[in-house]
C-alpha positions as CSV (number, residue, x, y, z in Angstrom):
1,M,0.0,0.0,0.0
2,G,1.0,3.6,-0.7
3,S,1.6,6.4,1.8
4,I,-1.4,8.1,3.3
5,S,-2.0,11.6,2.0
6,P,-3.3,14.4,4.2
7,S,-7.0,15.1,3.8
8,V,-7.8,17.9,1.4
9,A,-11.1,18.8,3.2
10,L,-9.4,20.1,6.3
11,P,-8.4,23.7,6.6
12,P,-4.8,24.7,6.9
13,P,-3.4,24.5,10.5
14,E,-2.6,28.2,10.6
15,D,-6.3,29.1,9.9
16,T,-8.1,30.5,12.9
17,P,-11.3,28.6,13.8
18,E,-14.6,30.4,13.3
19,A,-15.6,29.8,16.9
20,V,-12.6,31.7,18.1
21,L,-13.3,34.5,15.6
22,R,-16.8,34.9,16.9
23,T,-15.6,35.5,20.5
24,E,-13.1,38.2,19.6
25,V,-13.9,41.7,20.8
26,I,-13.8,44.2,17.9
27,L,-11.9,47.3,18.9
28,E,-12.0,49.2,15.7
29,A,-15.1,50.4,13.7
30,R,-16.0,52.6,10.8
31,S,-18.2,55.7,11.0
32,R,-21.7,55.2,9.5
33,I,-21.5,58.8,8.3
34,D,-18.3,58.9,6.3
35,G,-16.6,55.5,6.7
36,E,-13.7,56.9,8.6
37,P,-12.0,54.5,11.1
38,L,-13.0,55.0,14.7
39,T,-11.9,53.6,18.1
40,A,-14.5,51.8,20.2
41,A,-15.1,54.8,22.4
42,E,-15.5,57.2,19.4
43,Y,-18.0,54.7,17.8
44,A,-20.0,54.5,21.0
45,Q,-20.1,58.3,21.2
46,L,-21.2,58.5,17.6
47,Q,-24.0,55.9,18.2
48,E,-25.2,57.9,21.2
49,E,-25.3,61.2,19.2
50,L,-27.2,59.5,16.3
51,A,-29.7,58.1,18.7
52,Q,-30.6,61.5,20.1
53,S,-32.9,63.2,17.7
54,R,-33.0,66.9,17.1
55,Y,-36.7,66.8,16.6
56,A,-39.5,66.3,19.1
57,P,-40.9,62.7,19.1
58,Q,-44.5,64.0,19.0
59,L,-46.0,64.9,15.6
60,S,-48.7,67.5,15.2
61,E,-52.3,66.4,15.0
62,D,-52.5,67.5,11.4
63,V,-49.5,65.4,10.4
64,R,-50.9,62.3,12.3
65,Q,-54.2,62.7,10.6
66,T,-52.6,62.9,7.1
67,I,-50.5,59.8,7.8
68,F,-53.6,57.9,9.0
69,L,-55.5,58.9,5.8
70,L,-52.6,57.9,3.6
71,R,-52.4,54.5,5.2
72,L,-56.1,54.1,5.0
73,R,-56.0,55.0,1.3
74,Q,-53.2,52.5,0.7
75,M,-55.2,49.7,2.4
76,L,-58.3,50.5,0.3
77,R,-56.2,50.3,-2.9
78,I,-55.5,46.7,-2.0
79,F,-59.2,45.8,-2.2
80,N,-60.1,48.2,-5.0
81,P,-57.1,49.0,-7.3
82,F,-59.1,51.4,-9.5
């Protein structure tokens, strides 16, 4: 019998297993605004700034009424497309 060849289906020994890669803490990130590299602290600060809205969360009654009517119209078009 001939010599046993190494299996082709196995990954190379220097390849890091996926389970190890999943547990790594990512310390670098990119800005969602311009793609510039950020540290973890800068990324957290950017996320916090983006989460805070400049606008009041409440809409005026007229705007809410208009949105309601548009949604109602959209629903009615499902049943009667003409």
